[in-house]
C-alpha positions as CSV (number, residue, x, y, z in Angstrom):
1,X,84.8,224.2,-55.2
2,X,84.9,221.1,-56.6
3,X,81.8,221.1,-58.3
4,X,83.1,224.4,-60.1
5,X,86.2,222.5,-60.9
6,X,83.8,219.8,-62.6
7,X,81.8,222.3,-64.3
8,X,84.8,224.1,-65.9
9,X,86.3,220.9,-66.6
10,X,82.9,219.5,-68.6
11,X,82.8,222.8,-70.5
12,X,86.6,222.7,-71.7
13,X,86.1,219.1,-72.5
14,X,82.7,220.0,-74.6
15,X,84.6,222.8,-76.4
16,X,87.6,221.5,-77.0
17,X,87.5,217.8,-77.1
18,X,89.7,217.0,-73.9
19,X,88.9,214.2,-71.6
20,X,86.8,215.7,-68.8
21,X,88.5,213.6,-65.9
22,X,92.0,214.2,-67.1
23,X,91.1,218.3,-67.0
24,X,89.4,217.6,-63.7
25,X,92.2,216.5,-62.2
26,X,94.6,218.9,-63.7
27,X,92.7,222.1,-62.3
28,X,92.5,220.2,-59.0
29,X,96.0,219.9,-59.1
30,X,96.5,223.6,-60.0
31,X,94.3,224.4,-56.6
32,X,96.4,222.1,-54.4
33,X,97.0,225.2,-52.2
34,X,93.5,225.3,-51.2
35,X,93.9,222.0,-49.5
36,X,96.3,223.3,-46.9
37,X,93.2,225.2,-45.2
38,X,91.5,223.3,-42.7
39,X,87.9,224.9,-43.5
40,X,88.0,222.5,-46.9
41,X,89.3,219.5,-45.2
42,X,85.8,218.0,-44.6
43,X,84.2,218.9,-47.8
44,X,87.1,217.5,-49.9
45,X,86.9,214.4,-48.1
46,X,83.1,214.3,-48.7
47,X,83.7,214.9,-52.3
48,X,86.6,212.5,-52.5
49,X,85.0,209.7,-50.7
50,X,81.1,209.8,-51.1
51,X,80.7,211.3,-54.3
52,X,83.1,208.7,-55.5
53,X,81.2,205.7,-54.1
54,X,77.9,207.3,-55.3
55,X,79.4,207.7,-59.0
56,X,80.9,203.9,-59.1
57,X,77.6,202.8,-57.4
58,X,75.5,203.8,-60.2
59,X,77.4,202.6,-63.3
60,X,75.4,199.3,-62.3
61,X,72.7,200.6,-64.4
62,X,74.6,200.5,-67.6
63,X,75.2,196.9,-67.3
64,X,73.3,193.6,-67.1
65,X,73.9,189.7,-67.6
66,X,72.3,189.8,-71.2
67,X,75.1,191.7,-72.3
68,X,77.4,188.3,-71.6
69,X,75.1,186.4,-74.0
70,X,75.1,188.4,-77.1
71,X,79.0,188.4,-77.9
72,X,79.2,184.5,-77.8
73,X,81.4,182.2,-75.3
74,X,84.7,183.0,-77.3
75,X,84.7,186.5,-76.8
76,X,83.5,186.6,-73.3
77,X,86.5,184.4,-72.8
78,X,89.0,186.4,-74.2
79,X,87.4,189.4,-72.3
80,X,87.5,187.9,-69.0
81,X,91.1,186.2,-69.7
82,X,92.7,189.6,-70.9
83,X,91.4,191.3,-67.7
84,X,92.8,188.7,-65.2
85,X,96.1,188.4,-67.0
86,X,96.8,192.3,-67.4
87,X,96.1,192.3,-63.7
88,X,98.4,189.3,-62.8
89,X,101.0,190.8,-65.4
90,X,100.7,194.2,-63.3
91,X,101.0,192.5,-59.7
92,X,104.4,190.5,-61.4
93,X,105.7,193.7,-63.2
94,X,105.2,195.8,-60.2
95,X,106.9,193.2,-57.4
96,X,110.0,192.9,-59.9
97,X,110.4,196.7,-60.1
98,X,110.0,197.4,-56.4
99,X,106.5,198.9,-56.9
100,X,104.5,196.7,-54.3
101,X,101.9,194.5,-55.0
102,X,99.0,197.0,-54.4
103,X,100.5,199.8,-56.8
104,X,100.5,196.8,-59.3
105,X,97.0,195.7,-58.8
106,X,95.6,199.4,-59.0
107,X,97.7,200.1,-62.2
108,X,96.5,196.4,-63.6
109,X,93.0,197.0,-62.8
110,X,93.0,200.4,-64.1
111,X,94.3,199.6,-67.6
112,X,92.4,196.1,-67.8
113,X,89.0,197.2,-66.9
114,X,87.7,201.1,-67.1
115,X,90.6,203.5,-66.9
116,X,90.1,206.4,-64.2
117,X,86.8,204.9,-62.9
118,X,88.4,201.6,-62.2
119,X,91.6,203.0,-60.5
120,X,89.4,205.5,-58.1
121,X,86.9,202.3,-57.3
122,X,89.7,199.7,-56.6
123,X,91.3,202.6,-54.7
124,X,88.5,203.0,-52.5
125,X,88.5,199.0,-52.2
126,X,91.8,199.2,-50.9
127,X,91.5,201.3,-48.1
128,X,93.3,204.2,-49.6
129,X,90.7,207.0,-48.9
130,X,92.5,208.1,-45.8
131,X,96.2,207.2,-46.9
132,X,97.7,210.2,-48.6
133,X,100.4,208.1,-50.6
134,X,97.3,206.1,-52.1
135,X,96.1,209.2,-53.1
136,X,99.2,210.4,-55.0
137,X,99.3,206.8,-56.8
138,X,95.6,206.9,-57.6
139,X,96.2,210.4,-59.0
140,X,99.0,209.3,-61.4
141,X,97.3,206.4,-62.5
142,X,94.3,208.6,-63.4
143,X,96.4,211.0,-65.4
144,X,98.6,208.2,-66.9
145,X,95.6,206.0,-68.3
146,X,93.9,208.9,-69.5
147,X,96.5,210.1,-71.5
148,X,97.4,206.8,-72.8
149,X,93.7,205.9,-73.7
150,X,93.7,209.3,-75.6
151,X,96.7,207.9,-77.7
152,X,95.2,204.7,-78.2
153,X,92.1,206.4,-79.6
154,X,94.5,208.1,-82.2
155,X,96.7,205.1,-83.0
156,X,94.5,201.9,-82.2
157,X,92.1,202.3,-85.1
158,X,94.9,202.5,-87.3
159,X,96.5,199.6,-86.5
160,X,93.6,197.4,-86.8
161,X,93.3,198.5,-89.9
162,X,96.9,197.9,-90.6
163,X,96.6,194.1,-89.8
164,X,93.6,193.4,-91.6
165,X,90.6,193.4,-89.1
166,X,86.8,193.9,-90.1
167,X,84.6,196.3,-88.5
168,X,83.5,194.0,-85.9
169,X,87.0,192.6,-84.9
170,X,87.9,196.1,-85.0
171,X,85.0,197.0,-82.4
172,X,86.0,194.3,-80.1
173,X,89.8,195.2,-80.2
174,X,89.1,198.6,-79.2
175,X,86.7,197.9,-76.6
176,X,88.7,195.4,-75.0
177,X,92.0,197.6,-75.2
178,X,91.5,201.2,-74.6
179,X,91.2,202.3,-71.0
180,X,88.1,204.9,-70.9
181,X,84.6,204.9,-72.3
182,X,84.8,208.4,-73.9
183,X,87.7,207.2,-75.8
184,X,86.4,203.7,-76.9
185,X,83.5,205.7,-78.4
186,X,85.5,207.8,-80.3
187,X,87.9,205.5,-81.7
188,X,85.3,202.7,-82.7
189,X,82.8,205.5,-84.5
190,X,85.7,206.7,-86.5
191,X,86.1,203.6,-88.0
192,X,82.2,202.8,-88.4
193,X,78.7,202.8,-86.6
194,X,78.9,199.1,-86.3
195,X,82.7,199.0,-84.9
196,X,81.7,201.8,-82.5
197,X,78.7,199.7,-81.4
198,X,80.6,196.8,-80.9
199,X,83.2,198.7,-79.2
200,X,81.3,200.1,-76.7
201,X,79.2,197.0,-75.8
202,X,82.6,195.1,-75.3
203,X,83.9,198.2,-73.1
204,X,80.7,197.5,-70.9
205,X,81.3,194.3,-70.5
206,X,84.9,195.0,-69.1
207,X,83.0,197.6,-66.7
208,X,80.7,194.7,-65.7
209,X,84.1,193.0,-64.4
210,X,84.5,195.8,-62.2
211,X,82.7,194.6,-59.3
212,X,84.4,191.2,-58.9
213,X,88.0,192.9,-59.3
214,X,87.1,194.9,-56.5
215,X,85.8,192.5,-54.5
216,X,89.0,190.5,-54.8
217,X,91.2,193.6,-54.1
218,X,89.3,193.9,-51.0
219,X,89.7,190.3,-49.8
220,X,93.2,189.7,-50.9
221,X,94.5,193.3,-49.6
222,X,92.3,192.7,-46.5
223,X,94.2,189.4,-45.6
224,X,97.8,191.2,-46.6
225,X,99.0,190.1,-50.0
226,X,102.4,191.1,-49.1
227,X,103.7,191.1,-45.9
228,X,106.0,194.3,-46.4
229,X,103.4,196.4,-46.8
230,X,101.0,198.1,-44.3
231,X,97.5,198.9,-45.8
232,X,94.2,199.7,-44.2
233,X,91.5,196.5,-43.7
234,X,88.7,197.5,-46.0
235,X,85.4,195.9,-45.5
236,X,85.1,192.6,-47.0
237,X,82.5,194.0,-49.7
238,X,82.3,197.7,-49.7
239,X,78.8,199.1,-49.8
240,X,79.2,200.7,-53.3
241,X,79.8,197.1,-55.0
242,X,77.0,195.9,-53.2
243,X,74.9,198.8,-54.9
244,X,76.8,198.1,-58.2
245,X,75.7,194.7,-57.9
246,X,72.1,195.5,-57.1
247,X,71.8,197.8,-59.7
248,X,73.2,195.3,-62.5
249,X,70.8,192.8,-61.4
250,X,67.7,194.9,-61.1
251,X,68.9,196.1,-64.6
252,X,68.9,192.5,-65.7
253,X,65.8,191.3,-64.4
254,X,63.4,194.4,-65.5
255,X,63.8,197.1,-68.2
256,X,65.1,200.4,-66.7
257,X,62.8,203.4,-68.1
258,X,65.2,205.4,-70.5
259,X,64.9,208.5,-68.5
260,X,65.7,206.9,-65.4
261,X,68.9,205.2,-66.9
262,X,70.2,208.5,-68.7
263,X,69.6,210.3,-65.0
264,X,71.6,208.0,-63.2
265,X,74.1,207.9,-65.8
266,X,74.2,212.0,-65.4
267,X,74.7,211.9,-61.8
268,X,77.1,209.0,-61.9
269,X,79.4,211.3,-64.7
270,X,79.2,214.3,-62.5
271,X,79.8,212.6,-58.8
272,X,83.3,210.9,-60.7
273,X,84.0,214.5,-61.9
274,X,83.8,216.0,-58.3
275,X,85.6,213.3,-56.8
276,X,88.4,213.1,-59.2
277,X,88.6,217.0,-59.0
278,X,88.6,216.7,-55.1
279,X,91.4,214.1,-55.2
280,X,93.3,217.0,-57.4
281,X,93.0,219.4,-55.2
282,X,94.0,217.4,-52.0
283,X,97.3,216.0,-54.2
284,X,100.6,217.6,-54.6
285,X,101.8,217.4,-58.2
286,X,105.6,217.3,-57.1
287,X,104.7,214.0,-55.0
288,X,102.9,212.9,-57.9
289,X,105.8,212.9,-60.6
290,X,108.1,211.6,-57.8
291,X,106.8,208.3,-58.2
292,X,109.2,207.7,-60.9
293,X,110.0,206.3,-64.1
294,X,109.4,202.9,-63.3
295,X,105.7,203.6,-62.5
296,X,105.6,205.0,-65.7
297,X,107.0,202.3,-67.5
298,X,104.5,199.9,-65.7
299,X,101.5,201.6,-67.1
300,X,103.2,201.6,-70.6
301,X,104.0,197.9,-70.2
302,X,100.6,197.1,-69.1
303,X,98.9,198.8,-71.9
304,X,101.3,197.3,-74.3
305,X,100.5,193.9,-72.8
306,X,96.8,194.0,-73.3
307,X,96.9,195.1,-76.7
308,X,99.1,192.6,-77.9
309,X,97.0,190.1,-76.0
310,X,94.1,191.1,-77.5
311,X,95.2,191.4,-81.0
312,X,97.0,188.0,-80.7
313,X,93.6,186.5,-79.9
314,X,91.7,188.3,-82.4
315,X,94.5,187.5,-85.3
316,X,96.0,184.2,-84.9
317,X,92.9,182.5,-82.7
318,X,90.4,184.0,-85.0
319,X,88.3,184.6,-82.1
């Protein structure tokens, strides 16, 4: 069932241009009644957990240590600082708005790193795979960041042009602020070829930061960042993060044949589609919207914070 949802979402995405992940989760939500059948429980659990971890782990073949050196120290420092500061902003804002530290880390990490993929990876590291509330939060974040990313794909190139950024700076801005890889590519190449290449490159640097952020999430929430929150105690270093780091290291040391890298990328993409489809089926839409306006405001606030931070660094600090 989840594979069929993934196929349908991919078909619709290719023909109508909508984000495949958003489509998969929406189709899954429409089929929530199937989750009430005990016969589907084991399959949905496998798809939402095992397939998710497989997809995240294989992302390691897309990154390498050499990527860091090519951008320069200033740009690298800005990317790392923007990721850290966005997550800290999310933690602070979520605590002030009564959303809780866990939700703040989830939203901040999704906005700061790579959208839906980061949301799923961080949720898994936080031990939320067996937690119904955590599933609702993850679905909410995936829908939110995907929609915001689509809006950013349309308006950020216009904003970059208005402030006078050249193609290289525009690529850095788009790659450092838009949440999902597909939208980064769409926005970047709509400006120019060099802007698109720079944007995707910067975006992959942010993807590289997924592993340390997931590790921090596991360590912090394992110890209980907030004494008022009850969370599962995840392993100190999740197995899928170890595989992610191993594949990234391998990609840094040797040249992975293009056929293998492309195959791994396709397996990763389909695994994540299947996983998010399963999460969608398991999720009740009214409960997702019950998370509230403050949660929506938090996602928008984090997105604006990241955009302003990066744009300020590019225009005033002249990075």
